[in-house]
C-alpha positions as CSV (number, residue, x, y, z in Angstrom):
1,M,8.5,-13.0,7.4
2,S,8.9,-13.3,11.1
3,S,6.9,-12.4,14.3
4,G,8.7,-9.1,14.3
5,T,6.5,-7.9,11.4
6,G,4.0,-6.3,13.7
7,I,1.2,-8.7,12.7
8,T,-0.7,-9.9,15.8
9,D,-3.7,-11.9,16.6
10,A,-6.9,-10.5,18.2
11,D,-5.3,-10.7,21.7
12,G,-2.2,-8.7,20.5
13,R,0.2,-11.7,20.4
14,P,2.7,-11.9,17.6
15,V,1.8,-14.2,14.7
16,P,4.7,-15.7,12.7
17,I,4.1,-15.8,9.0
18,K,5.8,-18.0,6.4
19,V,5.4,-17.3,2.6
20,T,6.4,-20.1,0.2
21,V,6.8,-19.9,-3.5
22,D,6.3,-22.5,-6.2
23,E,4.2,-24.9,-4.3
24,H,2.1,-26.6,-6.9
25,M,-1.5,-27.6,-6.7
26,P,-3.4,-29.3,-9.5
27,A,-5.5,-27.1,-11.6
28,T,-9.3,-27.5,-11.0
29,A,-12.2,-26.9,-13.2
30,T,-15.0,-24.6,-12.0
31,T,-17.7,-26.0,-14.2
32,G,-17.9,-29.4,-12.7
33,E,-16.1,-31.0,-15.6
34,P,-12.7,-32.6,-15.1
35,A,-9.7,-30.4,-15.4
36,P,-7.8,-30.6,-18.6
37,E,-4.4,-32.4,-18.6
38,A,-2.0,-29.6,-17.9
39,A,1.0,-28.7,-15.8
40,P,0.1,-27.9,-12.2
41,A,-0.5,-24.2,-11.6
42,P,2.1,-22.4,-9.5
43,R,0.9,-21.4,-6.1
44,I,2.0,-19.0,-3.3
45,G,1.5,-20.4,0.2
46,I,0.8,-18.3,3.2
47,R,1.1,-19.9,6.6
48,L,0.1,-18.0,9.7
49,T,0.9,-19.6,13.1
50,P,-0.9,-17.8,15.9
51,P,-1.0,-19.4,19.4
52,A,-4.6,-20.6,18.8
53,G,-3.7,-22.7,15.8
54,E,-2.3,-22.7,12.2
55,L,-3.9,-21.1,9.1
56,V,-2.7,-22.1,5.7
57,W,-3.7,-20.4,2.5
58,S,-2.7,-21.0,-1.1
59,C,-3.3,-18.7,-4.1
60,T,-2.2,-18.0,-7.6
61,P,0.4,-15.4,-8.4
62,E,-2.4,-13.2,-9.8
63,A,-4.4,-13.5,-6.6
64,T,-1.2,-12.7,-4.6
65,R,-0.7,-9.5,-6.6
66,E,-4.4,-8.5,-5.9
67,L,-3.9,-9.2,-2.2
68,A,-0.7,-7.2,-2.1
69,A,-2.5,-4.3,-3.9
70,E,-5.3,-4.4,-1.3
71,L,-2.8,-4.5,1.5
72,L,-0.9,-1.5,0.1
73,R,-4.2,0.4,-0.4
74,A,-5.2,-0.3,3.2
75,A,-1.7,0.8,4.5
76,E,-1.9,4.1,2.6
77,E,-5.4,4.7,3.9
78,A,-4.2,4.0,7.5
79,E,-1.2,6.3,7.0
80,N,-3.3,9.0,5.4
81,A,-6.0,8.9,8.1
82,R,-6.4,12.2,9.9
83,T,-4.1,12.1,12.9
84,G,-4.8,15.6,14.2
85,R,-5.1,19.1,12.9
86,P,-4.1,19.8,9.3
87,V,-0.9,21.8,8.8
88,T,-0.5,24.5,6.1
89,V,2.8,25.0,4.3
90,E,3.9,27.0,1.4
91,A,4.2,25.2,-1.9
92,G,7.9,25.7,-1.8
93,E,8.1,23.7,1.4
94,L,6.3,20.6,0.1
95,R,8.3,17.3,0.2
96,R,7.8,13.8,-1.0
97,G,5.2,11.9,1.1
98,D,3.2,15.0,2.1
99,V,-0.6,14.2,1.8
100,R,-2.9,17.0,0.8
101,D,-6.0,17.6,3.0
102,G,-9.3,16.9,1.1
103,D,-11.8,14.3,0.2
104,R,-9.4,12.2,-1.8
105,A,-5.9,11.2,-1.0
106,M,-3.2,13.1,-3.0
107,T,0.4,12.4,-2.1
108,V,3.4,14.5,-3.2
109,E,5.7,12.3,-5.4
110,S,8.1,15.2,-6.1
111,A,8.3,19.0,-5.9
112,R,10.7,21.0,-8.0
113,T,11.3,24.8,-7.7
114,D,11.8,26.8,-10.9
115,G,12.3,30.4,-9.9
116,S,9.2,31.5,-8.1
117,T,7.2,28.5,-9.4
118,V,6.9,25.1,-7.7
119,H,6.1,22.1,-9.9
120,V,4.4,19.5,-7.7
121,T,3.8,15.9,-9.0
122,W,0.9,14.4,-7.1
123,K,-0.2,10.8,-7.0
124,S,-3.8,9.8,-6.2
125,G,-5.0,6.9,-4.1
126,A,-5.9,5.2,-7.4
127,G,-2.3,5.5,-8.6
128,R,-2.7,8.3,-11.2
129,S,0.0,11.0,-11.3
130,W,-0.1,14.6,-12.5
131,T,1.9,17.7,-12.1
132,Q,0.6,21.1,-11.0
133,A,2.4,24.4,-10.9
134,Y,2.0,26.8,-7.9
135,A,3.5,30.1,-6.8
136,A,6.2,29.2,-4.2
137,D,4.2,31.1,-1.5
138,T,0.9,29.4,-2.2
139,A,-0.6,27.9,1.0
140,I,-1.2,24.2,0.8
141,T,-3.1,22.4,3.6
142,L,-1.8,19.0,4.4
143,K,-3.6,16.1,6.1
144,R,-0.3,14.4,7.0
145,R,3.3,15.4,6.9
146,L,6.1,12.8,7.1
147,P,9.0,13.7,9.4
148,G,12.3,14.6,8.0
149,G,13.6,16.9,5.2
150,R,13.4,16.8,1.4
């Protein structure tokens, strides 16, 4: 990653980031007992270099996945934040990425028209997917609509 990622410090200055893979750190025991003889655990290194100094983190691949999931969740929450007035469209006009207005985030994964019925596959913020059928002229209120066509 480079400073063009949009990551900045508290003063708005770009922060270069370097991610390294396969840096090994010895496994440690958490109970106070010596670690068993084993191969070093693979680590992911994250180095942030803001003007004020350098930060270096290291974590397991599992912790990296958890961090990535949290970052994705936060990105979706930020994108789904109410940015103005909701817009209402007919079900037949729904497109991938549209976010339904309501208490919980529901994003359109796909919309398929079958005659006068539209089959919409929604995805929740928790990652669950389901399909609902609507009459093509059913009014659907959206919190956010991505620019562009289907």
